[in-house]
C-alpha positions as a Markdown table, in Angstrom:
| # | Residue | x | y | z |
|---|---|---|---|---|
| 1 | Asp | 1.0 | 8.5 | 0.6 |
| 2 | Cys | 2.4 | 12.0 | 0.3 |
| 3 | Ile | 5.3 | 13.8 | 2.5 |
| 4 | Val | 2.3 | 14.7 | 5.1 |
| 5 | Gly | 1.4 | 11.4 | 5.9 |
| 6 | Trp | 4.8 | 10.3 | 6.6 |
| 7 | Ala | 5.7 | 13.5 | 8.9 |
| 8 | Glu | 2.7 | 12.7 | 10.7 |
| 9 | Arg | 3.7 | 8.9 | 10.5 |
| 10 | Tyr | 7.1 | 9.7 | 11.6 |
| 11 | Tyr | 6.3 | 11.9 | 14.8 |
| 12 | Arg | 3.4 | 9.6 | 16.3 |
| 13 | Glu | 6.0 | 6.7 | 16.1 |
| 14 | Ile | 8.6 | 8.4 | 17.0 |
| 15 | Pro | 7.1 | 10.9 | 20.3 |
| 16 | Lys | 10.4 | 12.6 | 20.7 |
| 17 | Ala | 11.0 | 13.8 | 17.0 |
| 18 | Thr | 11.6 | 17.2 | 16.7 |
| 19 | Lys | 11.5 | 19.1 | 13.3 |
| 20 | Gly | 14.9 | 18.7 | 12.8 |
| 21 | Asp | 15.0 | 15.3 | 12.9 |
| 22 | Phe | 12.8 | 15.6 | 9.8 |
| 23 | Leu | 13.9 | 18.1 | 8.0 |
| 24 | Gly | 17.2 | 20.7 | 8.4 |
| 25 | Asp | 19.2 | 20.6 | 10.2 |
| 26 | Gly | 19.0 | 18.2 | 13.3 |
| 27 | Thr | 18.4 | 20.4 | 16.2 |
| 28 | Gly | 14.8 | 21.3 | 15.5 |
| 29 | Lys | 15.5 | 24.4 | 15.6 |
| 30 | Ile | 15.7 | 26.4 | 12.9 |
| 31 | Asn | 12.4 | 27.1 | 11.1 |
| 32 | Leu | 13.5 | 24.5 | 7.4 |
| 33 | Asn | 11.6 | 24.7 | 4.1 |
| 34 | Gly | 14.0 | 22.2 | 3.2 |
| 35 | Glu | 14.3 | 18.6 | 1.4 |
| 36 | Ile | 14.1 | 15.2 | 4.0 |
| 37 | Arg | 17.1 | 15.4 | 6.2 |
| 38 | Asp | 17.8 | 12.0 | 6.2 |
| 39 | Pro | 15.8 | 9.1 | 4.1 |
| 40 | Lys | 17.3 | 6.7 | 6.1 |
| 41 | His | 14.9 | 7.6 | 8.8 |
| 42 | Phe | 12.0 | 6.6 | 6.5 |
| 43 | Val | 12.7 | 2.5 | 5.8 |
| 44 | Gly | 10.1 | 0.6 | 7.5 |
| 45 | Leu | 7.7 | 3.8 | 7.0 |
| 46 | Ile | 7.3 | 4.1 | 3.7 |
| 47 | Asn | 6.3 | 1.1 | 1.3 |
| 48 | Pro | 7.8 | 1.1 | -1.7 |
| 49 | Tyr | 5.7 | -1.3 | -4.2 |
| 50 | Thr | 2.6 | 0.3 | -5.7 |
| 51 | Glu | -1.7 | -0.4 | -3.9 |
| 52 | Pro | -3.4 | -2.5 | -5.0 |
| 53 | Thr | -6.2 | -1.7 | -8.1 |
| 54 | Arg | -7.2 | -5.2 | -8.1 |
| 55 | Leu | -8.6 | -7.6 | -5.9 |
| 56 | Leu | -6.4 | -10.1 | -4.8 |
| 57 | Tyr | -6.0 | -13.7 | -3.5 |
| 58 | Lys | -4.6 | -16.9 | -3.8 |
| 59 | Lys | -5.7 | -18.9 | -6.9 |
| 60 | Ile | -4.2 | -20.9 | -9.8 |
| 61 | Pro | -2.3 | -19.5 | -11.6 |
| 62 | Met | -1.0 | -17.2 | -8.8 |
| 63 | Gln | -1.5 | -13.5 | -9.0 |
| 64 | Lys | 2.3 | -11.4 | -9.4 |
| 65 | Gly | 2.8 | -8.1 | -8.9 |
| 66 | Asn | 4.3 | -5.3 | -7.4 |
| 67 | Asp | 0.9 | -4.9 | -6.1 |
| 68 | Val | 1.5 | -8.3 | -4.6 |
| 69 | Lys | 4.6 | -6.9 | -3.0 |
| 70 | Trp | 2.8 | -3.9 | -1.1 |
| 71 | Val | 0.8 | -6.3 | 0.5 |
| 72 | Gln | 3.8 | -8.3 | 2.3 |
| 73 | Tyr | 5.5 | -5.4 | 2.3 |
| 74 | Glu | 1.9 | -3.8 | 5.4 |
| 75 | Leu | 2.7 | -7.8 | 6.8 |
| 76 | Ile | 5.6 | -7.6 | 7.9 |
| 77 | Arg | 5.1 | -3.6 | 8.9 |
| 78 | His | 2.4 | -5.4 | 11.3 |
| 79 | Gly | 3.7 | -8.8 | 12.0 |
| 80 | Phe | 1.6 | -11.2 | 10.7 |
| 81 | Leu | 4.3 | -11.9 | 8.1 |
| 82 | Pro | 7.8 | -12.9 | 9.2 |
| 83 | Glu | 10.4 | -11.0 | 6.9 |
| 84 | Lys | 11.9 | -14.5 | 5.7 |
| 85 | Asn | 10.9 | -17.3 | 4.6 |
| 86 | Ala | 12.1 | -21.1 | 5.9 |
| 87 | Lys | 14.6 | -21.1 | 2.9 |
| 88 | Gly | 16.4 | -17.7 | 4.5 |
| 89 | Lys | 15.1 | -15.6 | 1.5 |
| 90 | Ser | 12.6 | -12.4 | 1.3 |
| 91 | Asn | 8.8 | -13.5 | 1.9 |
| 92 | Ile | 8.1 | -10.1 | -0.5 |
| 93 | Asp | 8.7 | -12.6 | -3.6 |
| 94 | Gly | 5.3 | -11.2 | -5.2 |
| 95 | Tyr | 3.4 | -14.1 | -4.8 |
| 96 | Phe | 0.1 | -14.2 | -3.5 |
| 97 | Gly | 1.0 | -18.2 | -2.1 |
| 98 | Ala | -0.2 | -19.4 | 1.0 |
| 99 | Asp | 2.0 | -17.7 | 3.5 |
| 100 | Thr | 0.4 | -14.6 | 2.2 |
| 101 | Glu | -3.1 | -16.4 | 2.4 |
| 102 | His | -2.1 | -17.4 | 5.8 |
| 103 | Ala | -0.7 | -14.1 | 6.6 |
| 104 | Ile | -3.8 | -12.5 | 4.9 |
| 105 | Leu | -6.2 | -14.5 | 7.1 |
| 106 | Leu | -4.6 | -13.9 | 10.6 |
| 107 | Phe | -4.6 | -10.3 | 9.5 |
| 108 | Gln | -8.1 | -9.6 | 8.8 |
| 109 | Ala | -9.2 | -11.6 | 12.3 |
| 110 | Asn | -7.4 | -9.3 | 14.2 |
| 111 | Ala | -8.7 | -6.4 | 13.0 |
| 112 | Lys | -12.3 | -7.6 | 13.0 |
| 113 | Ile | -12.9 | -7.3 | 9.2 |
| 114 | Ala | -14.5 | -10.4 | 7.4 |
| 115 | Ile | -12.1 | -13.3 | 7.2 |
| 116 | Asp | -11.8 | -14.3 | 3.5 |
| 117 | Gly | -8.4 | -14.1 | 2.5 |
| 118 | Lys | -8.7 | -11.3 | -0.2 |
| 119 | Val | -7.2 | -8.3 | 0.1 |
| 120 | Gly | -10.1 | -5.8 | -1.3 |
| 121 | Ala | -10.7 | -2.0 | 0.0 |
| 122 | Ile | -11.7 | -2.9 | 3.5 |
| 123 | Thr | -8.6 | -5.0 | 3.8 |
| 124 | Arg | -6.1 | -2.5 | 1.9 |
| 125 | Ala | -7.1 | 0.5 | 4.4 |
| 126 | Glu | -7.0 | -1.7 | 7.0 |
| 127 | Leu | -3.2 | -2.5 | 6.4 |
| 128 | Lys | -2.4 | 1.3 | 5.5 |
| 129 | Lys | -3.1 | 2.1 | 9.8 |
């Protein structure tokens, strides 16, 4: 996603934000053409992993990679996968296993799209919202 997409999402999720919160001096009153003011504001808004280009689903051997991490990150953001597993470790492990599949099934049901446990173009588009 480009900076415009990040800015739109930032302002949508933080309605009282000003341009200065996003860029520049923090007052929102100066005409700015600068860099992002404080990248920490974007933690949780920007998925740092690579969006999948392949169909992802649970199989043996398990699919793994940064694209699976992208899915897990989005599932956590949407509230369908806890940040930590029962052992206290991050659920962003890059393996498409039972927990990820279960979260996808719940997400698909909630989004009212085909419930197949697979992450294809339609599920990806819904996860990006």
